[in-house]
N, C-alpha and C positions, 0 to 999 in steps of 0.2 A: 227573400223571407217568405216563401211560399211552399205549400205541399203541391208539387205538380199535378199529381193525379191520386184520387182516392176513389175506389169502387167497392161497393158492398152488395152483396147478393144474397137473398134467402134468409135473412134474420128479421124475425117478426114481420112488421109491415114493410121492411126495406127490401122489397122484392128485386129492384135493380136501381141503385143509387150511383151516381157519378159525380164527383166534385172535381173541377179542374182549377189550377191556380188558386188554391185556397190559401188566404193570407194567414199569418201567425196568429192574429186576433180575429176570430170568426164568430158571428152571432146567427143562430138558428131561430128565426122568429116565425110564429105561427099560432094557430088556434089550438085550444085544448084538444087532445086526440088526433092531432095531425101526424104524430109519429116523431117529434123532436127527441123525446126520451129514448125511443127505440133507436135512434141513430147514435146517440151517446152510450146507450148500452151495448150496441153492436161493437163500438171501438174498445169498451171495456172488456167484451167477450174475446175480441182479437188478442189483446194484451195477455188475457188469462190462458188462452190456448198456447201462446208462444212461451209463457213462463211455466205453466203447470201441466200442459198436455190437454188434449181434447176431452178425454173422459172426465177428468176432474173438473174442467171448465164447464162442461154440459151439466154436471151434477150442481155445481155451484150456482148456475143460472136457473135451476128449476127443472131441468131435464128437458127432453124433445118437445113436449107439449107446450112449454113455455117459450121457446125460442124459434120453433120452425115458422116458416112463412106459409099461412093457410091458403094464400092465394096461388101457390104453386102446386103443381100435381105430380104424382108418381115419384120418379128419382129426383127431380128438381127439389121436391118438398123435403127431402132428407139430406139435402146439401147446402152448406153455407161456404161463400168464398169471399175473399179480400184481395184486393191489389192496391198497392201503394208504391208511388215514385216519389222520392225526395232526394234532397242534396244536404248532407250532414257532414260537417268537418271538411267541406270541399270534396267529399266522395259521394258519387251518385249511386243510389240504391233503387233497384226495380224488384220488388218483392210480390210474390203472389202466393196465397195460401188457400187451400180448398180442404174442408172437412166434409167427408162423405159418411153416409150410413150413421147419421146422427141419432138415428132411432133405436140402434142396437149397439154394435161394437164399432166406433168411429175409426175412420182411417184418414191420414193427412197426406196430402199431395202438396209440393212446394216447388217453387223456382226462385232464385236469387241470382241477380246479376248486379255485380259491383263494378262501377265504371265500364259497363258493357260486357264484363267477362263472367261467364257462368260459374257461380260458386256453390250453389246448391241445385242438384237436378234430381227431383222426385216426380217422375211421370206415373209412377204407381207406388203405393206404400211398401211394396216387396223390393222395390229398386231405388235404394238411397244412396246418392252420390254427393259428396261434399269436399271442398277444398279446406282442409284445416289450417294449413300453413301456407303452401305455395299455390296461388290462384290457377297456375298451369296444370295442377295435378289434382284431378277429383278422385277421391278414394271412395271405394264400394263399401257400404256398411251393410252386409247382408242380414244381420240379426237385429237391425235397429227397430225400437218399438214402433208400431204402426200408428199409434195415436200421439206420439210425441213429435214435436217439431224438430227439424235438424238445426234451425236457427238457434236453439237454445245451447247448441255445442260452440256457437261462436259468441260467447259471453262478453267478450271485449269489443264487439261490433257496436258502433253507435246506434245502429238501427235497432239491434237487441235491446240496448239500454233504454232507447226511447219507447219501444213497444211494451216492454215489461214495467213501465213506470207511468201507467195510465190510471188516473183516479178521477172518479166522479164524485162531486160534493153536492149533497142534498141536505143543506144545513137545517137544523132543528134548533132554534133559538132557545127553546125551553130547556132541552137538553144540555145546550151549550153553557147555560147560566149555572148549572149544578156545579158544586166543588168536585174536583178531581181527587180520586183515591191516590194513595202514595204509590200505587202499582200502575198507574196511568202510563200509556205509551208516550214517550217523549221523543220519538224519531219522526213521525208524520202524523199529520192532523186527521182524525177520524173522519169518514165520509159525512157523519152527521154533525161534526163539530164538538163532540162529547168531551175531548180532552184539550180544548183551546187553552185552558188556564195552564196546564202542564207544558204544552208547547211553547207558550208565551214566557213561561218562567225561565225556559232555556234560551230562547231566541232574544230575550231583552238583555241578555249578557252581551250580545253583539251590538256595539255602538250604532253602527250604520242601520241595522234592522230597527232598533229602538227609535232612532230619529225618523225613519220612514213612516213607522206606525203613527208616531206623534203627529207628524206632519200631515198625513192623510185623515187621521181621525179628527183633527181640527178643522179640515176642510168639509168632511162629510157630516160632522156633528159639531156645529158651531158652539162655542162655549165650553167644550170639553178641553181640560187643560192637561190631564195626564192619565195614563192607563199603566197599571203595573200588577204584580202578582204578590200574594202572601201565603206563606205555608202556615197552616194552623197547628198549634202546639198540641192540642189533644189527640187528634187522630192522624196527623201528617198530611192532610189534604191540602190542595192548592186551590185558592180562589183568586178570581180577577177583581181588582178595586179600581174605582174610578174617582177623579177629582175634577169638579167643575169650577170655573172663575167665580171668585167671590165667596168660595166656601173654604173652610179649614179642614173639615172632616172628610174623610174618604168614605165611599159607600160601595157595597158588595154588587155584583153583576145582577143578582135577582131584583135590585131596585132599578135597573136600567131598562130602556126600552127594548123590544124585541129587535126593532130596526137597527140600533146601535151594536148590539151583541152579533146581529146578523153581518153587519158591515165589517165588524173586527174580525169574524171568523174568515169571511172572504179575503180580506187583507192578509190575514195570517196564512191561509192556504196559498195564495198567489205569491207572496214575497218569500215565503219559506221554500218554494219550489223553484222560483226564478233562478236563472243561472245553472240549473241542472237539466239533464236530459229527460224528457217525459211529457205527457200531454195532460193539462189540468182542464177539467171540465166542470163548470158550475152551472147548476139548475137555477133558473130564475133569481139571479142575484138582485132584483129590484124589490123584493118582498119587505115591506115595512119601512122602506127608505124614502125620504123626500125627494120628489122629481128633480129638485136642483142638486141634490147630493149625488143623484145617479150619474150625472155628466163627470163628476170627480172620480166616482168608482169605475166607470168606463175607462177614463184616462188611465188610471192605476193599472188595470188589466192590460190594456194597449201597450203601456210603456214596458211592462214585464213580460210581454209575449215575444218569442223568437222562434226560429224555425226549429231549433233544437227544444224548445219549450212552448209549444202551441198552447194558446188559451181559448177554449171554446165555451160559449155560454149559450143556453136556451132562454127565450123570453116570449112573452106576449104583452110586453109593455111598450107603450108609444114613447114613454120617456127614454127608454133604452134605445130604440130606434132613431130617435131625434138626434142623439149624440153620436151617431155612427158615420163613418166614410161609406160611400155607396158599395165599394168593393167588399166591405166587411159583413154587408148585410145579405142573409141567405134566406129565402122564403120557403117554408116548409108547408106542404098541404097534402091533403089525402084525396085521392081520386079512385073510385071503385075499390077502396080497401087498401090501395097501395100508396105508400108515401112517395112524394115527388118533391124535388128540391131544384131552386134555380137561384142564381145570383142576381141580386137587384141590379147590378151593372149591365146585365144583358138587355135590360129595357131601354127605351129611349128616354126615360126620365132623367133630368138633370138636377142635381142638389142645389144648384145656383138658382133654378127656377122655381123649385117647389120644396119644402121641407120634406125630409124622408119619412117622417111619421104621418104627415098628411097624405103623401103619395101611398103609403102602406094601407092606411085606413080607408082610403077610397079605392084600393085595389088596382092602382095604376100600373103596379109591377106585373099584374096579372099572375101573381103567385098565390092567390088564395086569401080570402078574407082573414082577419086576425081574430075572429071570434066564431 
């Protein structure tokens, strides 16, 4: 249950990042400004390029000035590349993607090997070869768009499904408390949690999902007895309502704590995407949540992570770090303007000898201070 190899080059502060044997549940821990969000944005950008093409992805992420690595010079400054090796559905994928000339008209270069056999070969954007049906037969596509990936032609590939379903959640509890309009999206949770009420109104019809939410909300928010949704008669909007032990009346989300609604959004994000192919990324899941409850939230994310559905989180909370296994903890630091990353398991520190949060706070991992 690991991503064998992931390399990111030339995206913002990620001049050259390599992660080997990354577990399905991975935590990026480090100080503000270390580059944790740049790493998650890089994965989001990768998915956007595969799904929509390089030109549109660059535009969506703010253009060349917002995504290039300022530490690189000349040609390297205008090139972003990724490599991923992973086994999905018992099939080994080795995929590399390079986007060059991102400052003007981007060009895509690619290589994909499936179980060791070449399926996509684009050593230049003018020479696109792909095996659409028979892996033994690479077809030449002379007029293929230079800024579009050939991987998008393999829509049934597990790798394509995974990379085009990458979502970064930066939950805003104030927005999540607001009633949802009758036209809110009911298919996927908004990155800020704006449509959580509508999502819950659909998902709570699934008995297994409803039981999971109630079980976890009781663990994370002691005394919370029930969570459900109601549709308002006047405008058709959907609101979340809560019931606590010892009370008869239900009360709306606007009267609940930010931490409770934040935890509910994270549960909805993780549980609604579990069992599907994709990468779920959650920024700072600890905000507003009691340190004791954070351990339950970490366990929820760990249990619902898989190689097809990796869950990545960013944090600078010792409460999160305290509840991790050592191979799940990756230290993010910035050195001379470049983001660096290392796994805590590379150090000589043992969780049996010292709590991980203590080791992290005292920089025993030599991965940078957490502040």
